[in-house]
N, C-alpha and C positions, 0 to 999 in steps of 0.2 A: 710817293711817300716810303720814308724808310721802316720796312716792321721789326718791332721792337718785341723781344722773346718773350714767350709765354707755353711754363710749360707745367705738368701736373706730374707729381713721380706718387708714384702707387708704394706706402707703405706706413710705419709709425712715423710720427712728425719728430717727435721726441728724439728718434734715430737720423733723421735724414733731414732735416734742415736746420738747426744750429749751427752745420759747419758751413751752408751757405747764403749766410747775411755777412758783411752786415743789412740789413733789410734797412728800409726807409721808411716802412708804416708797417706794421704787422693790422694783420686782417685776421679776427677768429670769431668761430662761431660753432662752439663743442655741444657736448651733448651739455642740457643743462638738469638733466638726472633726477626728475620733475615723475616720470610717468613711471609703471613696473615694464614697459616695452625693453625689451635683452640690451637693444643699441643702445639706449639712452641712460649711459652709466657715464657717471661725471670723470674726467681724466686727471688724475693724479700727473705731475710731478712737469709740465709743461713750463709753467708759468715762468720762473730761473731762466730757465735755457729761453724761452721766447725774451725776455730782459737783456739775455746777452748776447742777443743776435741782434738788437736793433741800435739803429744809430742815435749818438745824445741826442740831435735836434731829432729821433723820428716818435710816434707815438704811437698805441695800438687801440685799436676799438672791439670791444665785446662783445657781441650778441647775447642775452640772460634772461634770465627771469627775476622779479623783485628775490623770489624764494631762493632762486640759485646765488645770485651776489650775497646776498644775507648771509649764507652757508659759507659761503670761499672767503668773506670781505678779508678776512687775516690771513690768506694765503696769498692773496693780490702785495700786503704790504709785508709780509714776511721773503718776498722777492725781489722787491726793491721797484716795486709799481706804486706811482703816485694818481689819485684820482686826481682826473681835468674838468669835465663835465658828461650828461649823459641826452640820449634825444630818446624821444618816445615814437616807436612805427606804429603808427595805427593804420590797420587793414579794413577793408572792407566787410569781413566775416571772423571769425575764432572758433578757437573748440573749445566749448567750456566742456570741465569737468564733475561740474557741480549743480543743481539746478536751483540752488534756494540762496545765489552767490550772481551777482552781474556777472552778463557776460564778457568775457575775454577777449578782448577783439586789440593787444596790445602786447608790443615785446618790446624792452629796455634796448639801447643800444651807450654802452661805457665807454669814456675815451682813456686811457692812461699812459703816463709816461714816463722816463724813466726819475724813480724819486732823487736823485744828483746830481741831476742836468735843471735846472731853472725856467721854470714855462719861458719866458721869453728868450729863450734857445730853443724851441720847439718849433717847427713848421707849422706853421697856421696859416692858412687864406680863409678870412672871413666869409665866409656866404650870403649871399642877398641874394633878395626876388625882387624883380620888379615891379610894383604894384605900391608905392606909399602912394599918400596923399598931403599935400599941400598944408605945413602947418610950420609954425614955431616949438616946439620944448624950453623953455625956460627952467633951471632948477632952481626955486627958491630957497626952499629949506630941506634939509638931509631928513630924508624917512630914518624914522628912529629904530627898524628893524635892521639897515641896510649896513650900521657904522657907516668909517669916514668914506665920503665919495667926495672929489674937487667940485667944487661949482663951473658951471658950465652951460654951455644950451648948445643945441642943436638944431637946422635949418632941413626937411625935406622939399620935395618938388613932384605934381603930379605923376606918378609912374614912373619914382625916378626907383632909387635902390633902398633895400629899407632891410633888416638884419632877419637871415635865416629865423622864425621858429622852430622850436627846439620839438615839436609835434607835427611829422611829417609823415600826409597818408600815403602810402603808397600801395594797391592794392598787394593782394598775396599769389602766386602763384597756383592754387588749390586748381585742378583738373588741367594745365597742363606740366607741373612740375615734373623732374626726372629726380626730385630726390623727396624726402616727403618731409624735409624743415628745410626748404630751396628758400631763400631770401630773393629778393626784387635787386635786381641788377641798377638800375636808375637810383634804388634808394643806397647802394652800396657805392656808386658813382659819386655820391653824395660827398662819404668819407673820406674818399680816395682824392675828391680834388683839394680840400679842405686840408687835406694831412699826408698827401706825399708831394715831391715835385715833381713837375711835366717831365718823365724821361726815368723819374725813380722808380726803386723797385719793391714791390710788394710781398710780402710773406704770406701766404693764405695756409692755414695750418693745419684747418679742419676742410678741407676744397668741396667735400660734400660736389654737388651740382658742377659746380667753377662758374659759378656766379657771377665772383667778386673778377676770375679772370678774364667773364667778358666787359668786366666794368674797366679792368685796366684797360682794354681793348679797344674800349669807348676811348678813353681819356687820355691816352697819349701816355700811360705807365706797362715798366715792365712787370711780368707777375711772375712767381714759382708759387704754386701751389703743392700740397700734399693731402694724398686722402688712401686713407691703409686698406677700403674696398677696394680689391682691383677693378670688377666690373663696374661699381661708382668711376674710378679716376680713368676708367676710360670712354664712360663718356662726357666728363666731363672736358677731358681732353680732347673730344670732337665735337663739344660745340664751340669750345673757344676756339677751336681749328677755323668753321664753321660760319664765327662771327666775323662782319668786314671792318676793319676799322674807319673811321671817323679822318675827314682829313682837316686839318687847321682851317679853323672857320665854319664847320657844316655843323658845329655842336658845340654850345654855350659853354 
């Protein structure tokens, strides 16, 4: 199997990443700015640079909290990004900051694409799971809250594919993480398979632990990450280098 390039740069993503595009997909896990921790400060200025560095057919997946996205909504619009969809990452436990509210065990992952490109031109592979039950669904009357939907029906078979749900459970990396906000590479791999063609280039603007690089290695995509912390950049590079790629047919 041909080894695809997997590289982690050390430095400021706003300086190092723009000239290394165009990327088929951008993955971003920036600081949310929700806590008083010294490193948890929102990064300004990267959104228009990322927009200029992505292919017209590309898109960007961004991890964040609802508070973070609400605070930065206009920044996405001003930078030329258009909202596509979001998923909810459900984890087995979470870190609650308040004892008088629901225990927070989820994070959002939102997809954006270039505002000058139609959604139909964006690379998108619908993800499915093999757990459908046999049934035929016919649409007889338009639900009043959905607007116009063309008439039609679909048939599913036992064990056949069905659309992957937007709430996806994946254990977090607490106890084994090499970065305090590390995301599960299996979840990231789903996003990569959805939005980056095989052999395409994923730009990871806040590389952290290198989990996205590991996911690219598993899924047969090229990877270029950037991490401002030199110690973490070295750990991320070592992690990716030690990950054995799957040969075609070994992993769905």
